[in-house]
C-alpha positions as CSV (number, residue, x, y, z in Angstrom):
1,M,23.9,133.7,-151.1
2,P,22.8,131.1,-153.7
3,T,25.4,128.4,-154.6
4,L,26.0,126.9,-158.0
5,E,24.4,123.7,-156.7
6,D,21.3,125.6,-155.6
7,I,21.0,127.0,-159.1
8,R,21.5,123.7,-160.8
9,Q,18.9,122.1,-158.6
10,A,16.3,124.7,-159.5
11,A,17.2,124.2,-163.2
12,R,16.6,120.4,-162.8
13,E,13.2,121.1,-161.3
14,L,12.2,123.0,-164.5
15,E,13.5,120.4,-166.9
16,G,10.7,119.3,-169.3
17,R,8.4,122.1,-168.0
18,I,9.8,125.1,-169.9
19,H,11.6,125.7,-173.2
20,R,15.3,125.8,-173.6
21,T,15.4,129.0,-175.6
22,P,17.7,129.4,-178.6
23,V,20.7,131.6,-179.0
24,L,20.5,133.6,-182.2
25,T,22.9,135.7,-184.3
26,S,22.4,138.6,-186.7
27,S,25.0,139.7,-189.2
28,A,23.1,142.9,-189.7
29,L,23.3,143.8,-186.0
30,N,26.9,142.7,-185.8
31,E,27.7,145.1,-188.7
32,R,25.6,147.9,-187.2
33,F,27.4,147.8,-183.9
34,A,30.8,146.5,-185.0
35,A,30.4,143.7,-182.5
36,D,30.1,140.0,-182.2
37,L,26.6,139.7,-180.8
38,V,24.4,136.7,-179.8
39,L,20.8,137.0,-178.7
40,K,19.3,134.8,-175.9
41,A,15.8,134.7,-177.3
42,E,13.6,134.4,-174.2
43,L,10.7,135.8,-176.1
44,F,10.3,132.2,-177.3
45,Q,9.9,131.0,-173.6
46,K,6.5,129.9,-172.3
47,T,4.2,132.9,-172.1
48,G,6.8,134.9,-174.1
49,S,9.0,135.9,-171.1
50,F,11.8,134.7,-168.9
51,K,9.4,135.2,-165.9
52,V,8.1,131.6,-166.0
53,R,11.6,130.4,-164.9
54,G,11.4,132.0,-161.5
55,L,7.7,132.0,-160.9
56,L,7.2,128.3,-161.7
57,T,10.2,127.5,-159.5
58,K,8.5,129.3,-156.7
59,L,5.2,127.6,-157.3
60,L,6.7,124.1,-157.4
61,R,8.2,124.8,-154.0
62,L,5.1,125.9,-152.2
63,T,3.5,123.7,-149.6
64,A,0.2,122.1,-150.1
65,E,-1.4,124.5,-147.7
66,E,0.1,127.5,-149.5
67,R,-1.2,126.2,-152.8
68,G,-4.6,125.6,-151.4
69,R,-5.0,129.2,-150.4
70,G,-4.4,130.3,-154.0
71,V,-1.5,132.6,-155.1
72,V,-1.3,136.3,-155.9
73,T,1.4,138.4,-157.6
74,V,1.8,142.0,-158.8
75,S,3.0,142.8,-162.3
76,A,3.2,145.2,-165.2
77,G,2.2,142.2,-167.4
78,N,4.8,139.5,-168.0
79,A,4.9,138.2,-164.4
80,A,1.1,138.2,-164.4
81,G,1.0,135.9,-167.5
82,A,3.8,133.7,-166.2
83,L,2.2,133.1,-162.8
84,A,-1.2,132.6,-164.4
85,W,0.2,129.9,-166.7
86,A,2.2,128.2,-164.0
87,A,-0.8,128.2,-161.6
88,R,-3.0,126.7,-164.3
89,D,-0.5,124.0,-165.0
90,A,-0.4,123.2,-161.3
91,G,-4.1,123.5,-160.7
92,V,-3.7,126.4,-158.3
93,P,-6.1,129.4,-158.3
94,A,-4.2,132.6,-159.2
95,T,-4.9,136.3,-158.8
96,V,-2.7,139.0,-160.4
97,V,-2.7,142.7,-159.4
98,M,-2.1,145.0,-162.4
99,A,-2.2,148.7,-163.0
100,A,-5.3,149.9,-164.7
101,T,-3.0,151.4,-167.4
102,A,-1.3,148.0,-168.1
103,V,-1.0,146.9,-171.8
104,P,-4.4,145.4,-172.7
105,A,-2.8,142.4,-174.4
106,K,-1.0,141.5,-171.2
107,I,-4.2,141.8,-169.2
108,D,-5.9,139.5,-171.7
109,A,-3.0,137.0,-171.6
110,A,-3.3,136.7,-167.8
111,R,-7.0,136.2,-168.0
112,G,-6.6,133.8,-170.9
113,Y,-4.5,131.5,-168.6
114,G,-7.3,131.5,-166.1
115,A,-6.2,134.1,-163.5
116,T,-8.4,136.6,-161.7
117,V,-7.1,140.0,-162.8
118,E,-7.5,142.9,-160.4
119,L,-6.9,146.3,-162.1
120,V,-5.9,148.9,-159.5
121,E,-4.9,152.6,-159.3
122,G,-2.2,154.1,-157.2
123,D,0.6,152.2,-155.3
124,L,0.7,148.8,-156.9
125,M,2.7,147.1,-154.1
126,A,0.3,148.5,-151.5
127,Q,-2.7,147.2,-153.4
128,Y,-1.1,143.8,-153.9
129,E,-0.4,143.5,-150.1
130,R,-3.9,144.6,-149.3
131,I,-5.5,142.0,-151.6
132,R,-3.1,139.3,-150.4
133,D,-3.9,140.0,-146.8
134,E,-7.7,140.5,-147.1
135,R,-8.2,137.3,-149.1
136,Q,-5.5,135.3,-147.2
137,L,-3.7,134.4,-150.5
138,T,-0.2,133.2,-150.8
139,G,2.0,136.0,-152.0
140,V,4.4,135.4,-154.8
141,H,6.7,138.4,-155.3
142,P,7.7,138.8,-159.0
143,F,11.4,139.3,-158.2
144,D,12.3,139.8,-154.5
145,D,12.3,136.1,-153.7
146,E,15.1,133.6,-153.4
147,D,13.3,130.8,-155.3
148,V,12.4,133.2,-158.1
149,I,16.0,134.4,-158.4
150,L,17.2,130.7,-158.5
151,G,14.8,130.0,-161.3
152,H,16.0,132.9,-163.3
153,A,19.6,131.9,-162.8
154,G,19.1,128.9,-165.0
155,L,19.2,131.2,-167.9
156,G,22.8,132.0,-167.1
157,L,23.6,128.2,-167.0
158,E,22.1,127.8,-170.5
159,L,23.9,130.8,-171.9
160,L,27.4,129.5,-171.0
161,A,26.5,125.9,-171.9
162,D,25.6,127.1,-175.4
163,R,28.3,129.8,-175.7
164,P,31.2,129.3,-173.4
165,D,33.2,131.9,-175.3
166,L,31.0,134.8,-174.0
167,D,32.9,137.8,-172.6
168,T,30.0,140.1,-171.8
169,V,26.3,139.7,-171.1
170,L,23.8,142.6,-171.3
171,V,20.7,142.1,-169.2
172,P,17.6,144.3,-169.1
173,V,16.9,145.5,-165.5
174,G,13.6,146.2,-163.8
175,G,13.4,145.3,-160.1
176,G,16.5,143.1,-160.3
177,G,15.1,139.6,-160.4
178,L,16.5,138.5,-163.8
179,I,19.9,140.2,-163.5
180,S,20.6,139.0,-159.9
181,G,19.9,135.4,-160.9
182,V,21.7,135.5,-164.2
183,A,24.7,137.4,-162.9
184,T,25.1,135.0,-160.0
185,A,25.2,131.9,-162.2
186,L,27.5,133.5,-164.8
187,K,30.0,134.7,-162.2
188,L,30.1,131.4,-160.3
189,L,30.8,129.6,-163.5
190,K,33.1,132.2,-165.2
191,P,34.3,134.9,-162.8
192,A,36.0,136.9,-165.6
193,I,32.8,137.4,-167.5
194,R,31.4,141.0,-167.5
195,V,27.7,141.4,-166.6
196,I,26.1,144.8,-167.5
197,G,22.5,145.8,-166.6
198,I,20.5,148.1,-168.7
199,E,17.6,150.1,-167.3
200,P,15.4,153.0,-168.5
201,E,16.4,156.5,-167.3
202,Q,12.8,157.0,-166.2
203,A,12.7,153.8,-164.1
204,D,16.2,153.7,-162.7
205,V,15.5,152.2,-159.3
206,V,18.4,149.8,-159.4
207,S,21.0,152.5,-160.3
208,R,19.6,154.6,-157.4
209,S,19.8,151.7,-155.0
210,L,23.4,151.0,-156.0
211,A,24.3,154.6,-155.4
212,A,22.5,154.7,-152.0
213,G,23.7,151.3,-150.9
214,V,20.2,150.2,-149.9
215,P,17.0,149.4,-151.9
216,Q,15.2,152.5,-153.0
217,K,11.6,153.2,-154.1
218,L,10.5,155.5,-156.9
219,L,7.4,157.7,-156.6
220,T,6.8,157.1,-160.3
221,A,8.4,154.7,-162.7
222,R,7.0,155.0,-166.2
223,S,8.7,153.9,-169.4
224,I,7.8,152.6,-172.8
225,A,9.7,149.6,-171.6
226,D,6.8,148.8,-169.1
227,G,8.3,145.5,-168.2
228,L,11.3,147.3,-166.7
229,A,9.3,150.0,-164.8
230,A,9.6,148.5,-161.4
231,P,9.1,151.1,-158.6
232,V,11.3,149.2,-156.1
233,C,14.5,147.3,-156.1
234,G,14.3,143.9,-154.3
235,T,16.0,143.5,-150.9
236,R,17.2,140.1,-151.9
237,N,18.3,141.2,-155.4
238,L,20.4,144.2,-154.5
239,P,23.2,142.3,-152.6
240,L,23.6,139.9,-155.5
241,I,23.7,142.8,-158.0
242,Q,26.3,144.6,-155.8
243,Q,28.5,141.4,-155.7
244,Y,28.1,140.1,-159.2
245,V,27.1,142.9,-161.7
246,D,29.9,145.0,-163.1
247,D,27.9,148.0,-164.2
248,V,24.3,149.2,-164.7
249,V,23.7,151.9,-167.4
250,R,20.6,154.0,-168.1
251,V,19.1,154.4,-171.5
252,S,16.7,157.0,-172.9
253,E,13.2,156.5,-174.1
254,D,14.2,157.6,-177.6
255,A,16.9,154.9,-177.6
256,L,14.5,152.2,-176.4
257,L,12.1,153.1,-179.3
258,E,14.8,153.2,-181.9
259,A,16.4,149.9,-180.6
260,T,13.0,148.2,-180.7
261,R,12.4,149.2,-184.3
262,L,16.0,148.3,-185.3
263,V,16.0,144.8,-183.8
264,M,12.6,144.0,-185.2
265,S,13.5,145.1,-188.7
266,R,16.8,143.3,-188.7
267,T,15.8,140.0,-187.0
268,K,12.0,139.9,-187.5
269,L,11.7,139.2,-183.7
270,A,8.5,140.7,-182.3
271,L,10.2,142.0,-179.2
272,E,8.9,144.6,-176.8
273,P,10.9,147.7,-175.7
274,A,12.0,146.0,-172.5
275,A,13.8,143.3,-174.5
276,A,15.5,146.0,-176.7
277,A,17.2,147.7,-173.7
278,P,20.6,146.1,-174.4
279,F,20.5,147.5,-178.0
280,A,19.4,150.9,-176.7
281,A,22.6,150.9,-174.7
282,L,24.6,150.0,-177.8
283,L,23.0,152.8,-179.7
284,E,24.0,155.2,-177.0
285,G,27.6,154.2,-177.1
286,L,28.1,151.2,-174.9
287,R,31.0,149.1,-176.4
288,P,31.4,145.8,-174.6
289,E,34.5,143.7,-175.3
290,G,34.6,140.3,-177.1
291,V,31.6,138.1,-177.7
292,T,28.5,139.7,-176.2
293,A,25.2,138.2,-175.4
294,A,22.0,140.2,-175.1
295,V,19.1,138.7,-173.2
296,V,16.0,139.3,-175.3
297,S,12.7,138.6,-173.4
298,G,9.2,139.9,-173.6
299,G,5.8,139.1,-175.0
300,N,2.5,140.7,-176.0
301,L,4.1,143.7,-177.8
302,N,2.0,146.8,-177.9
303,V,2.9,147.7,-181.5
304,A,0.9,151.0,-181.4
305,K,3.5,152.4,-178.9
306,L,6.2,152.1,-181.6
307,A,4.4,154.5,-184.0
308,F,5.8,152.9,-187.1
């Protein structure tokens, strides 16, 4: 299990390389939900997503031989852009495996940072593993990796440094990379804090994994919140979620859409549906206690999906 010093060391390695993102407030959202809310605005992070925290941490810790082979990851979009950016910064060739149905803006972003993009059909993880092995590339898993988890955990350190009065933190959930890191940092610093994960009903692999007690795999995982539509729960992520996360709740597609429109209209933040997941849970009746932080992360919004 990661220690607090492990997390702090990873955060030190990222100093000066990524943004310290702001914590914002909205009186309109506070009034709408009768709550004291703060928003950790990770959509202002490098590449528009928290993903750079973990993926850059991983890249910085690779050996010269691993870097020399080039790196590869698999992603719905945000991890692709994050790895492409980090690899360009480090002078490392990068390949990203994405679904042929991925958001075009996210494909373009990865290519714009200089990565080779492989658009594939079928099982994304199987295709990723095939390309990794055939080309002898260094695999960088987008969430099931200890260094990636440690990198993401730095977000938790920042949250409590900026708002030590927090009582509850709401975290969007995909494969478990962000919440496992953030929850570990938060609970090690402030054991009484509540951490609640929010995932789409149509991509609820973490909820299913918690119920089964072992990581599960979905045959299909499709949601308007494409950044949360991971088909698997990480083997390294699940034990941390079991230990440090108080609850994981599912939200509907309709709530994700409504929450995205609501937060955009009240805050003018161009967030994507994955980032609106905490607010979808609030719309569907979640009532956390005390001062509540919602992690807002995501870039390259596909506005057409929102059907304004």
